[in-house]
C-alpha positions, 0 to 999 in steps of 0.5 A: 204847095200841095200840087208841087208833091211830085216837086218838093217831097222827094226833096225833103222828107225830115228836116229838123234842127234841134240843138245839144246833140251830135252831128250827122255825116252825110254821106255822098256815095248813096245818094249820088244821082238818086235824089230823095231820102233814105230810108224813105217814107214807105220803109219809114222809121225805125220803132223805138222801144221803152228802156232802150235810147233812140237813134238813127240817121237819114239821108237826103239829097235835095234836087238841084232840076226839077218840074213844078206844075208841068214846068221847069223848074229849079230849086235854089234852097230849102229851109225848115221852118219847124216842126211839130209831133216829135216825143218828149226827150227826142231830138234831131240835128241837120248837118248841116246845121242851119236847116238851109239846103242848096239845090243839088246838096246832099243833108242827113239828119240824126234823130236822137232820144233818151229810152222812152217810157211806158206812158210815152207808148204810141203813134208821133206824126211829125210835121215838118214846115218849110220854105221853098226857094226856087225858079220856075221858067226863071222866075223866083218863086218861094213857096210854103211847105209842110211833110207830114209823111213821117211817123216816130212809133213807141212800142213796148219791147215786151209785146213786139216780141211776142207779136213778132214771134205770131206774125210774118215780118221782114226787118230791113236790110243792113248795111243799106247802101251797101255794095256787094252783100247785104243781110235782112231777117225774115220772121216766119209763124211756121216753117215755109219755103221763103221767096225773095225776089228782087226788081228795078223801080219799073217793076223788072224781075232781075233776082229770085231765088227761095229757102226752106226756113223754119219757124222763128228768125231767119238771116238771109245774105244776098250777093249783089255781085250781078247788080249794077249801082242803083236801086231796087225793090226786094219782095220777101214773101212766104206764099200768103203774107208779102213785105216790100223793101228797098235797097240801094246799090252803091259802088265808089 
């Protein structure tokens, strides 16, 4: 199944089934016509901090028609069969509860955790095992696969704050997806001219702007009035450092 990464890695990157926590609600507006997971593995999961309860939601769109080893294929369903690597005290709930996701469906994952302790500081690679049921040229296929694209990082908030005060950084925008306005925070180690560049997924530049910011944190609000529905990359740079993230414009 490693040869089928184009086929199935986009489909489900992180789905878990554990008991005893609330359920998330799939947001069909943000994944419509765009198979994948939000946030993607490049953005990753938000970090967890010592002493702070953890909670985040991933939205998933499972593709129906796809390509497997160069041949037309159909995904009937994907079933998660196991997960390993999660920190102690953390748990996961997928919607639907069965963790069986039909091809072409919308889903979500709620990730929660008790407040981590100092002894839990570290990086936790997550491995998800799954069974994929589909058809290639009409012939049934059952494929075992695993995904290790995500990790949970637990950090000490004191050391993180000190590090952020000295290094350039860009937090993921929120809300995301959004219809008109979204904001993100830029951390600059000195007074600087910060440039924002927005491109489509093939690299065409759609928007460029520059602002002068002071040392510290700066909240940048972006107006997407001129953008069509879709997925975009935004690149934030101070001339020496650059961070690339992704946002989704979605208007019902």
